[in-house]
N, CA, C and O atoms as a GROMACS GRO file, in nm:
protein
  508
    1UNK      N    1   1.152   2.788  -8.354
    1UNK     CA    2   1.206   2.771  -8.220
    1UNK      C    3   1.354   2.808  -8.226
    1UNK      O    4   1.427   2.761  -8.314
    2UNK      N    5   1.399   2.891  -8.131
    2UNK     CA    6   1.537   2.935  -8.128
    2UNK      C    7   1.630   2.836  -8.062
    2UNK      O    8   1.586   2.734  -8.008
    3UNK      N    9   1.758   2.867  -8.067
    3UNK     CA   10   1.860   2.780  -8.010
    3UNK      C   11   1.838   2.762  -7.859
    3UNK      O   12   1.846   2.650  -7.808
    4UNK      N   13   1.812   2.873  -7.788
    4UNK     CA   14   1.789   2.859  -7.644
    4UNK      C   15   1.666   2.772  -7.616
    4UNK      O   16   1.668   2.693  -7.521
    5UNK      N   17   1.563   2.785  -7.695
    5UNK     CA   18   1.445   2.701  -7.677
    5UNK      C   19   1.480   2.554  -7.692
    5UNK      O   20   1.424   2.469  -7.623
    6UNK      N   21   1.573   2.523  -7.782
    6UNK     CA   22   1.619   2.384  -7.799
    6UNK      C   23   1.688   2.335  -7.672
    6UNK      O   24   1.666   2.223  -7.627
    7UNK      N   25   1.773   2.421  -7.615
    7UNK     CA   26   1.842   2.386  -7.490
    7UNK      C   27   1.738   2.359  -7.381
    7UNK      O   28   1.744   2.257  -7.313
    8UNK      N   29   1.646   2.451  -7.366
    8UNK     CA   30   1.544   2.440  -7.262
    8UNK      C   31   1.460   2.314  -7.279
    8UNK      O   32   1.429   2.246  -7.182
    9UNK      N   33   1.423   2.284  -7.402
    9UNK     CA   34   1.341   2.165  -7.430
    9UNK      C   35   1.415   2.036  -7.398
    9UNK      O   36   1.352   1.937  -7.360
   10UNK      N   37   1.547   2.035  -7.414
   10UNK     CA   38   1.626   1.916  -7.382
   10UNK      C   39   1.630   1.893  -7.231
   10UNK      O   40   1.631   1.778  -7.186
   11UNK      N   41   1.632   2.002  -7.154
   11UNK     CA   42   1.636   1.990  -7.008
   11UNK      C   43   1.497   1.961  -6.952
   11UNK      O   44   1.480   1.877  -6.864
   12UNK      N   45   1.397   2.031  -7.005
   12UNK     CA   46   1.259   2.017  -6.959
   12UNK      C   47   1.170   1.980  -7.078
   12UNK      O   48   1.103   2.067  -7.134
   13UNK      N   49   1.170   1.853  -7.119
   13UNK     CA   50   1.095   1.812  -7.238
   13UNK      C   51   0.946   1.841  -7.232
   13UNK      O   52   0.882   1.858  -7.336
   14UNK      N   53   0.889   1.846  -7.113
   14UNK     CA   54   0.744   1.869  -7.103
   14UNK      C   55   0.707   2.017  -7.105
   14UNK      O   56   0.589   2.050  -7.110
   15UNK      N   57   0.806   2.106  -7.100
   15UNK     CA   58   0.777   2.250  -7.101
   15UNK      C   59   0.737   2.294  -7.241
   15UNK      O   60   0.778   2.234  -7.341
   16UNK      N   61   0.657   2.397  -7.248
   16UNK     CA   62   0.615   2.451  -7.376
   16UNK      C   63   0.723   2.546  -7.426
   16UNK      O   64   0.735   2.658  -7.376
   17UNK      N   65   0.802   2.503  -7.523
   17UNK     CA   66   0.913   2.583  -7.574
   17UNK      C   67   0.867   2.714  -7.636
   17UNK      O   68   0.945   2.808  -7.644
   18UNK      N   69   0.743   2.722  -7.679
   18UNK     CA   70   0.693   2.846  -7.738
   18UNK      C   71   0.684   2.957  -7.635
   18UNK      O   72   0.682   3.074  -7.671
   19UNK      N   73   0.678   2.921  -7.506
   19UNK     CA   74   0.667   3.021  -7.400
   19UNK      C   75   0.801   3.060  -7.340
   19UNK      O   76   0.805   3.145  -7.251
   20UNK      N   77   0.911   3.002  -7.386
   20UNK     CA   78   1.043   3.028  -7.330
   20UNK      C   79   1.088   3.169  -7.365
   20UNK      O   80   1.075   3.214  -7.478
   21UNK      N   81   1.142   3.239  -7.263
   21UNK     CA   82   1.195   3.373  -7.284
   21UNK      C   83   1.344   3.374  -7.252
   21UNK      O   84   1.392   3.295  -7.171
   22UNK      N   85   1.415   3.464  -7.316
   22UNK     CA   86   1.557   3.481  -7.292
   22UNK      C   87   1.574   3.591  -7.188
   22UNK      O   88   1.518   3.699  -7.202
   23UNK      N   89   1.651   3.562  -7.084
   23UNK     CA   90   1.675   3.663  -6.980
   23UNK      C   91   1.759   3.775  -7.038
   23UNK      O   92   1.845   3.750  -7.123
   24UNK      N   93   1.736   3.899  -6.994
   24UNK     CA   94   1.820   4.008  -7.041
   24UNK      C   95   1.964   3.985  -7.000
   24UNK      O   96   1.989   3.930  -6.893
   25UNK      N   97   2.060   4.025  -7.082
   25UNK     CA   98   2.201   4.006  -7.045
   25UNK      C   99   2.234   4.078  -6.915
   25UNK      O  100   2.175   4.181  -6.882
   26UNK      N  101   2.329   4.022  -6.842
   26UNK     CA  102   2.377   4.085  -6.719
   26UNK      C  103   2.448   4.214  -6.756
   26UNK      O  104   2.507   4.223  -6.864
   27UNK      N  105   2.444   4.314  -6.669
   27UNK     CA  106   2.514   4.440  -6.698
   27UNK      C  107   2.661   4.414  -6.719
   27UNK      O  108   2.722   4.334  -6.648
   28UNK      N  109   2.720   4.482  -6.816
   28UNK     CA  110   2.860   4.462  -6.852
   28UNK      C  111   2.954   4.524  -6.750
   28UNK      O  112   3.061   4.468  -6.724
   29UNK      N  113   2.919   4.636  -6.692
   29UNK     CA  114   3.009   4.705  -6.601
   29UNK      C  115   2.946   4.717  -6.463
   29UNK      O  116   2.824   4.723  -6.448
   30UNK      N  117   3.032   4.719  -6.363
   30UNK     CA  118   2.983   4.738  -6.227
   30UNK      C  119   2.918   4.875  -6.217
   30UNK      O  120   2.968   4.973  -6.271
   31UNK      N  121   2.807   4.880  -6.148
   31UNK     CA  122   2.737   5.007  -6.133
   31UNK      C  123   2.638   5.035  -6.243
   31UNK      O  124   2.560   5.130  -6.233
   32UNK      N  125   2.638   4.955  -6.349
   32UNK     CA  126   2.542   4.974  -6.457
   32UNK      C  127   2.406   4.925  -6.409
   32UNK      O  128   2.399   4.826  -6.335
   33UNK      N  129   2.298   4.991  -6.449
   33UNK     CA  130   2.166   4.946  -6.403
   33UNK      C  131   2.133   4.808  -6.458
   33UNK      O  132   2.154   4.781  -6.576
   34UNK      N  133   2.082   4.723  -6.374
   34UNK     CA  134   2.047   4.587  -6.415
   34UNK      C  135   1.911   4.588  -6.483
   34UNK      O  136   1.816   4.653  -6.438
   35UNK      N  137   1.904   4.515  -6.594
   35UNK     CA  138   1.775   4.500  -6.662
   35UNK      C  139   1.689   4.405  -6.580
   35UNK      O  140   1.742   4.310  -6.522
   36UNK      N  141   1.560   4.427  -6.575
   36UNK     CA  142   1.475   4.336  -6.496
   36UNK      C  143   1.474   4.197  -6.558
   36UNK      O  144   1.471   4.181  -6.680
   37UNK      N  145   1.476   4.098  -6.473
   37UNK     CA  146   1.473   3.960  -6.521
   37UNK      C  147   1.333   3.928  -6.574
   37UNK      O  148   1.233   3.980  -6.525
   38UNK      N  149   1.329   3.842  -6.673
   38UNK     CA  150   1.201   3.798  -6.727
   38UNK      C  151   1.129   3.715  -6.621
   38UNK      O  152   1.194   3.642  -6.547
   39UNK      N  153   1.000   3.725  -6.613
   39UNK     CA  154   0.928   3.647  -6.511
   39UNK      C  155   0.934   3.498  -6.544
   39UNK      O  156   0.927   3.458  -6.660
   40UNK      N  157   0.946   3.418  -6.439
   40UNK     CA  158   0.945   3.274  -6.458
   40UNK      C  159   0.805   3.231  -6.501
   40UNK      O  160   0.706   3.268  -6.438
   41UNK      N  161   0.798   3.154  -6.608
   41UNK     CA  162   0.669   3.118  -6.661
   41UNK      C  163   0.605   3.000  -6.586
   41UNK      O  164   0.485   3.001  -6.561
   42UNK      N  165   0.684   2.901  -6.551
   42UNK     CA  166   0.631   2.785  -6.480
   42UNK      C  167   0.740   2.727  -6.390
   42UNK      O  168   0.857   2.731  -6.427
   43UNK      N  169   0.705   2.674  -6.273
   43UNK     CA  170   0.806   2.612  -6.189
   43UNK      C  171   0.845   2.477  -6.247
   43UNK      O  172   0.758   2.392  -6.269
   44UNK      N  173   0.972   2.456  -6.272
   44UNK     CA  174   1.014   2.334  -6.340
   44UNK      C  175   1.100   2.243  -6.256
   44UNK      O  176   1.106   2.123  -6.283
   45UNK      N  177   1.168   2.295  -6.157
   45UNK     CA  178   1.250   2.210  -6.073
   45UNK      C  179   1.398   2.234  -6.087
   45UNK      O  180   1.443   2.328  -6.152
   46UNK      N  181   1.473   2.145  -6.024
   46UNK     CA  182   1.618   2.158  -6.015
   46UNK      C  183   1.687   2.114  -6.143
   46UNK      O  184   1.669   2.002  -6.191
   47UNK      N  185   1.768   2.204  -6.196
   47UNK     CA  186   1.838   2.180  -6.322
   47UNK      C  187   1.955   2.083  -6.302
   47UNK      O  188   1.972   1.990  -6.382
   48UNK      N  189   2.036   2.104  -6.198
   48UNK     CA  190   2.157   2.023  -6.180
   48UNK      C  191   2.129   1.872  -6.172
   48UNK      O  192   2.197   1.796  -6.241
   49UNK      N  193   2.032   1.826  -6.092
   49UNK     CA  194   2.007   1.682  -6.088
   49UNK      C  195   1.960   1.626  -6.223
   49UNK      O  196   1.991   1.512  -6.258
   50UNK      N  197   1.885   1.706  -6.297
   50UNK     CA  198   1.840   1.661  -6.430
   50UNK      C  199   1.959   1.640  -6.520
   50UNK      O  200   1.972   1.537  -6.586
   51UNK      N  201   2.049   1.740  -6.525
   51UNK     CA  202   2.165   1.729  -6.612
   51UNK      C  203   2.263   1.623  -6.563
   51UNK      O  204   2.321   1.550  -6.644
   52UNK      N  205   2.282   1.614  -6.431
   52UNK     CA  206   2.373   1.512  -6.377
   52UNK      C  207   2.326   1.371  -6.409
   52UNK      O  208   2.409   1.280  -6.419
   53UNK      N  209   2.196   1.350  -6.425
   53UNK     CA  210   2.142   1.217  -6.452
   53UNK      C  211   2.147   1.179  -6.600
   53UNK      O  212   2.120   1.064  -6.635
   54UNK      N  213   2.182   1.274  -6.686
   54UNK     CA  214   2.186   1.244  -6.829
   54UNK      C  215   2.307   1.157  -6.862
   54UNK      O  216   2.413   1.172  -6.801
   55UNK      N  217   2.290   1.067  -6.959
   55UNK     CA  218   2.403   0.981  -7.000
   55UNK      C  219   2.522   1.065  -7.044
   55UNK      O  220   2.509   1.157  -7.125
   56UNK      N  221   2.640   1.033  -6.989
   56UNK     CA  222   2.763   1.102  -7.025
   56UNK      C  223   2.795   1.222  -6.939
   56UNK      O  224   2.901   1.282  -6.956
   57UNK      N  225   2.707   1.259  -6.847
   57UNK     CA  226   2.728   1.379  -6.766
   57UNK      C  227   2.855   1.371  -6.681
   57UNK      O  228   2.924   1.472  -6.661
   58UNK      N  229   2.887   1.253  -6.633
   58UNK     CA  230   3.003   1.241  -6.544
   58UNK      C  231   3.134   1.268  -6.617
   58UNK      O  232   3.234   1.302  -6.553
   59UNK      N  233   3.136   1.256  -6.748
   59UNK     CA  234   3.258   1.280  -6.826
   59UNK      C  235   3.265   1.419  -6.886
   59UNK      O  236   3.359   1.450  -6.959
   60UNK      N  237   3.167   1.503  -6.855
   60UNK     CA  238   3.164   1.639  -6.911
   60UNK      C  239   3.159   1.743  -6.800
   60UNK      O  240   3.106   1.718  -6.692
   61UNK      N  241   3.216   1.858  -6.827
   61UNK     CA  242   3.217   1.968  -6.732
   61UNK      C  243   3.106   2.067  -6.768
   61UNK      O  244   3.135   2.184  -6.796
   62UNK      N  245   2.982   2.022  -6.768
   62UNK     CA  246   2.870   2.104  -6.812
   62UNK      C  247   2.844   2.222  -6.720
   62UNK      O  248   2.782   2.320  -6.762
   63UNK      N  249   2.889   2.216  -6.595
   63UNK     CA  250   2.863   2.324  -6.498
   63UNK      C  251   2.937   2.452  -6.532
   63UNK      O  252   2.894   2.560  -6.490
   64UNK      N  253   3.046   2.445  -6.606
   64UNK     CA  254   3.121   2.566  -6.640
   64UNK      C  255   3.148   2.580  -6.789
   64UNK      O  256   3.187   2.688  -6.834
   65UNK      N  257   3.130   2.476  -6.866
   65UNK     CA  258   3.164   2.478  -7.009
   65UNK      C  259   3.038   2.477  -7.095
   65UNK      O  260   2.958   2.384  -7.089
   66UNK      N  261   3.021   2.580  -7.175
   66UNK     CA  262   2.907   2.585  -7.268
   66UNK      C  263   2.919   2.473  -7.371
   66UNK      O  264   2.818   2.416  -7.412
   67UNK      N  265   3.040   2.442  -7.414
   67UNK     CA  266   3.060   2.335  -7.512
   67UNK      C  267   3.015   2.202  -7.453
   67UNK      O  268   2.944   2.125  -7.518
   68UNK      N  269   3.058   2.173  -7.330
   68UNK     CA  270   3.018   2.048  -7.267
   68UNK      C  271   2.869   2.043  -7.238
   68UNK      O  272   2.807   1.937  -7.249
   69UNK      N  273   2.810   2.156  -7.201
   69UNK     CA  274   2.666   2.161  -7.178
   69UNK      C  275   2.591   2.125  -7.306
   69UNK      O  276   2.497   2.045  -7.303
   70UNK      N  277   2.631   2.184  -7.417
   70UNK     CA  278   2.565   2.155  -7.545
   70UNK      C  279   2.586   2.010  -7.587
   70UNK      O  280   2.494   1.946  -7.638
   71UNK      N  281   2.706   1.958  -7.566
   71UNK     CA  282   2.734   1.817  -7.597
   71UNK      C  283   2.645   1.725  -7.514
   71UNK      O  284   2.588   1.629  -7.565
   72UNK      N  285   2.632   1.755  -7.385
   72UNK     CA  286   2.550   1.674  -7.296
   72UNK      C  287   2.405   1.670  -7.345
   72UNK      O  288   2.339   1.567  -7.335
   73UNK      N  289   2.358   1.783  -7.397
   73UNK     CA  290   2.220   1.792  -7.443
   73UNK      C  291   2.202   1.739  -7.586
   73UNK      O  292   2.091   1.737  -7.638
   74UNK      N  293   2.311   1.695  -7.648
   74UNK     CA  294   2.303   1.643  -7.784
   74UNK      C  295   2.282   1.751  -7.888
   74UNK      O  296   2.224   1.726  -7.994
   75UNK      N  297   2.328   1.873  -7.858
   75UNK     CA  298   2.312   1.985  -7.950
   75UNK      C  299   2.446   2.022  -8.012
   75UNK      O  300   2.551   1.985  -7.961
   76UNK      N  301   2.440   2.093  -8.122
   76UNK     CA  302   2.560   2.138  -8.193
   76UNK      C  303   2.639   2.232  -8.103
   76UNK      O  304   2.585   2.332  -8.055
   77UNK      N  305   2.767   2.201  -8.079
   77UNK     CA  306   2.851   2.285  -7.994
   77UNK      C  307   2.957   2.359  -8.074
   77UNK      O  308   3.050   2.416  -8.017
   78UNK      N  309   2.945   2.359  -8.206
   78UNK     CA  310   3.043   2.426  -8.291
   78UNK      C  311   3.044   2.576  -8.265
   78UNK      O  312   2.951   2.630  -8.206
   79UNK      N  313   3.150   2.642  -8.309
   79UNK     CA  314   3.160   2.786  -8.292
   79UNK      C  315   3.044   2.857  -8.362
   79UNK      O  316   2.990   2.953  -8.307
   80UNK      N  317   3.007   2.811  -8.480
   80UNK     CA  318   2.896   2.877  -8.550
   80UNK      C  319   2.765   2.862  -8.473
   80UNK      O  320   2.684   2.955  -8.470
   81UNK      N  321   2.743   2.748  -8.411
   81UNK     CA  322   2.622   2.728  -8.331
   81UNK      C  323   2.625   2.817  -8.207
   81UNK      O  324   2.524   2.876  -8.170
   82UNK      N  325   2.742   2.828  -8.144
   82UNK     CA  326   2.754   2.914  -8.027
   82UNK      C  327   2.740   3.061  -8.065
   82UNK      O  328   2.687   3.140  -7.986
   83UNK      N  329   2.786   3.099  -8.183
   83UNK     CA  330   2.765   3.236  -8.231
   83UNK      C  331   2.615   3.264  -8.247
   83UNK      O  332   2.567   3.372  -8.212
   84UNK      N  333   2.543   3.168  -8.301
   84UNK     CA  334   2.398   3.181  -8.316
   84UNK      C  335   2.332   3.200  -8.179
   84UNK      O  336   2.246   3.286  -8.163
   85UNK      N  337   2.372   3.120  -8.083
   85UNK     CA  338   2.319   3.130  -7.948
   85UNK      C  339   2.353   3.265  -7.886
   85UNK      O  340   2.268   3.327  -7.822
   86UNK      N  341   2.475   3.310  -7.903
   86UNK     CA  342   2.517   3.440  -7.848
   86UNK      C  343   2.434   3.554  -7.909
   86UNK      O  344   2.398   3.648  -7.839
   87UNK      N  345   2.404   3.545  -8.037
   87UNK     CA  346   2.319   3.645  -8.100
   87UNK      C  347   2.180   3.645  -8.042
   87UNK      O  348   2.122   3.751  -8.017
   88UNK      N  349   2.126   3.527  -8.020
   88UNK     CA  350   1.993   3.514  -7.961
   88UNK      C  351   1.989   3.567  -7.818
   88UNK      O  352   1.888   3.622  -7.775
   89UNK      N  353   2.101   3.551  -7.746
   89UNK     CA  354   2.110   3.596  -7.608
   89UNK      C  355   2.159   3.741  -7.598
   89UNK      O  356   2.187   3.791  -7.489
   90UNK      N  357   2.168   3.808  -7.712
   90UNK     CA  358   2.200   3.951  -7.721
   90UNK      C  359   2.339   3.986  -7.671
   90UNK      O  360   2.356   4.085  -7.598
   91UNK      N  361   2.439   3.907  -7.709
   91UNK     CA  362   2.576   3.939  -7.670
   91UNK      C  363   2.619   4.069  -7.735
   91UNK      O  364   2.605   4.087  -7.856
   92UNK      N  365   2.671   4.161  -7.654
   92UNK     CA  366   2.714   4.290  -7.707
   92UNK      C  367   2.855   4.326  -7.660
   92UNK      O  368   2.897   4.441  -7.676
   93UNK      N  369   2.926   4.231  -7.604
   93UNK     CA  370   3.062   4.257  -7.555
   93UNK      C  371   3.162   4.261  -7.668
   93UNK      O  372   3.128   4.251  -7.786
   94UNK      N  373   3.288   4.276  -7.630
   94UNK     CA  374   3.394   4.286  -7.730
   94UNK      C  375   3.487   4.166  -7.731
   94UNK      O  376   3.588   4.166  -7.801
   95UNK      N  377   3.454   4.062  -7.653
   95UNK     CA  378   3.538   3.943  -7.650
   95UNK      C  379   3.529   3.869  -7.784
   95UNK      O  380   3.424   3.865  -7.847
   96UNK      N  381   3.639   3.811  -7.824
   96UNK     CA  382   3.645   3.734  -7.948
   96UNK      C  383   3.556   3.611  -7.937
   96UNK      O  384   3.568   3.536  -7.839
   97UNK      N  385   3.468   3.588  -8.036
   97UNK     CA  386   3.387   3.465  -8.032
   97UNK      C  387   3.475   3.341  -8.019
   97UNK      O  388   3.572   3.324  -8.093
   98UNK      N  389   3.441   3.256  -7.925
   98UNK     CA  390   3.517   3.135  -7.900
   98UNK      C  391   3.621   3.152  -7.791
   98UNK      O  392   3.678   3.053  -7.744
   99UNK      N  393   3.647   3.276  -7.748
   99UNK     CA  394   3.745   3.298  -7.641
   99UNK      C  395   3.689   3.249  -7.509
   99UNK      O  396   3.569   3.225  -7.496
  100UNK      N  397   3.777   3.233  -7.412
  100UNK     CA  398   3.733   3.186  -7.280
  100UNK      C  399   3.629   3.282  -7.220
  100UNK      O  400   3.526   3.237  -7.170
  101UNK      N  401   3.656   3.412  -7.225
  101UNK     CA  402   3.563   3.509  -7.166
  101UNK      C  403   3.427   3.504  -7.236
  101UNK      O  404   3.323   3.513  -7.170
  102UNK      N  405   3.427   3.491  -7.366
  102UNK     CA  406   3.303   3.484  -7.444
  102UNK      C  407   3.224   3.358  -7.408
  102UNK      O  408   3.103   3.365  -7.388
  103UNK      N  409   3.292   3.245  -7.400
  103UNK     CA  410   3.226   3.119  -7.365
  103UNK      C  411   3.172   3.122  -7.222
  103UNK      O  412   3.065   3.068  -7.195
  104UNK      N  413   3.245   3.184  -7.130
  104UNK     CA  414   3.198   3.197  -6.992
  104UNK      C  415   3.071   3.281  -6.988
  104UNK      O  416   2.973   3.244  -6.922
  105UNK      N  417   3.072   3.394  -7.060
  105UNK     CA  418   2.952   3.477  -7.065
  105UNK      C  419   2.834   3.398  -7.120
  105UNK      O  420   2.724   3.404  -7.067
  106UNK      N  421   2.858   3.323  -7.226
  106UNK     CA  422   2.753   3.246  -7.291
  106UNK      C  423   2.694   3.143  -7.195
  106UNK      O  424   2.572   3.129  -7.186
  107UNK      N  425   2.778   3.071  -7.123
  107UNK     CA  426   2.731   2.972  -7.027
  107UNK      C  427   2.648   3.038  -6.917
  107UNK      O  428   2.540   2.991  -6.883
  108UNK      N  429   2.700   3.148  -6.861
  108UNK     CA  430   2.627   3.219  -6.755
  108UNK      C  431   2.492   3.270  -6.805
  108UNK      O  432   2.393   3.265  -6.733
  109UNK      N  433   2.489   3.320  -6.928
  109UNK     CA  434   2.364   3.373  -6.981
  109UNK      C  435   2.263   3.261  -7.006
  109UNK      O  436   2.143   3.281  -6.985
  110UNK      N  437   2.308   3.145  -7.048
  110UNK     CA  438   2.218   3.030  -7.064
  110UNK      C  439   2.160   2.993  -6.928
  110UNK      O  440   2.040   2.968  -6.916
  111UNK      N  441   2.244   2.989  -6.825
  111UNK     CA  442   2.196   2.955  -6.691
  111UNK      C  443   2.097   3.061  -6.641
  111UNK      O  444   1.995   3.025  -6.582
  112UNK      N  445   2.124   3.188  -6.663
  112UNK     CA  446   2.032   3.294  -6.623
  112UNK      C  447   1.898   3.278  -6.694
  112UNK      O  448   1.792   3.297  -6.633
  113UNK      N  449   1.901   3.243  -6.821
  113UNK     CA  450   1.778   3.227  -6.898
  113UNK      C  451   1.700   3.104  -6.853
  113UNK      O  452   1.577   3.105  -6.853
  114UNK      N  453   1.770   2.998  -6.817
  114UNK     CA  454   1.702   2.879  -6.764
  114UNK      C  455   1.630   2.917  -6.634
  114UNK      O  456   1.514   2.880  -6.615
  115UNK      N  457   1.698   2.991  -6.546
  115UNK     CA  458   1.636   3.034  -6.421
  115UNK      C  459   1.519   3.128  -6.446
  115UNK      O  460   1.418   3.120  -6.375
  116UNK      N  461   1.530   3.215  -6.545
  116UNK     CA  462   1.422   3.309  -6.576
  116UNK      C  463   1.297   3.237  -6.625
  116UNK      O  464   1.187   3.293  -6.623
  117UNK      N  465   1.314   3.114  -6.670
  117UNK     CA  466   1.202   3.035  -6.721
  117UNK      C  467   1.152   2.931  -6.622
  117UNK      O  468   1.074   2.844  -6.658
  118UNK      N  469   1.197   2.939  -6.497
  118UNK     CA  470   1.145   2.850  -6.395
  118UNK      C  471   1.237   2.740  -6.349
  118UNK      O  472   1.202   2.667  -6.257
  119UNK      N  473   1.354   2.725  -6.409
  119UNK     CA  474   1.448   2.625  -6.364
  119UNK      C  475   1.518   2.671  -6.237
  119UNK      O  476   1.551   2.789  -6.223
  120UNK      N  477   1.540   2.579  -6.146
  120UNK     CA  478   1.607   2.612  -6.020
  120UNK      C  479   1.754   2.575  -6.030
  120UNK      O  480   1.788   2.462  -6.065
  121UNK      N  481   1.840   2.672  -6.000
  121UNK     CA  482   1.984   2.651  -6.010
  121UNK      C  483   2.048   2.650  -5.872
  121UNK      O  484   2.008   2.726  -5.785
  122UNK      N  485   2.148   2.562  -5.851
  122UNK     CA  486   2.221   2.566  -5.725
  122UNK      C  487   2.310   2.692  -5.722
  122UNK      O  488   2.336   2.752  -5.826
  123UNK      N  489   2.357   2.731  -5.604
  123UNK     CA  490   2.438   2.853  -5.593
  123UNK      C  491   2.558   2.859  -5.688
  123UNK      O  492   2.591   2.966  -5.738
  124UNK      N  493   2.623   2.746  -5.714
  124UNK     CA  494   2.742   2.748  -5.799
  124UNK      C  495   2.710   2.777  -5.945
  124UNK      O  496   2.801   2.802  -6.024
  125UNK      N  497   2.583   2.774  -5.984
  125UNK     CA  498   2.546   2.803  -6.123
  125UNK      C  499   2.479   2.939  -6.139
  125UNK      O  500   2.445   2.979  -6.250
  126UNK      N  501   2.461   3.010  -6.029
  126UNK     CA  502   2.401   3.143  -6.036
  126UNK      C  503   2.510   3.248  -6.052
  126UNK      O  504   2.625   3.225  -6.014
  127UNK      N  505   2.475   3.363  -6.110
  127UNK     CA  506   2.571   3.474  -6.125
  127UNK      C  507   2.625   3.513  -5.991
  127UNK      O  508   2.707   3.604  -5.982
   0.00000   0.00000   0.00000
């Protein structure tokens, strides 16, 4: 089971992590052709209320911070763990690992992948 599957399983414990797919990365440049999104495997419900109800959510900025999202889920948020996740999510940009731009991309890609697997995101969490 990959790192993203661990994230998904923490949000939706009853989902079959073996069926989780990673959404293709968003196009890097404007005008670049968008890769088709992976089909949603099962309808799972609203992500934000699930995460907001988790212990410690009120003290973390999980909506914009990949580090806080991982902490909320009880997962490793170290740079090496985030590098592993970025590799799994097919990061191909030139931003320095751990930089603000890199972390923002990582958070957005996690949210895109959650949506691609049936999670419902509010407008503020969509690309």
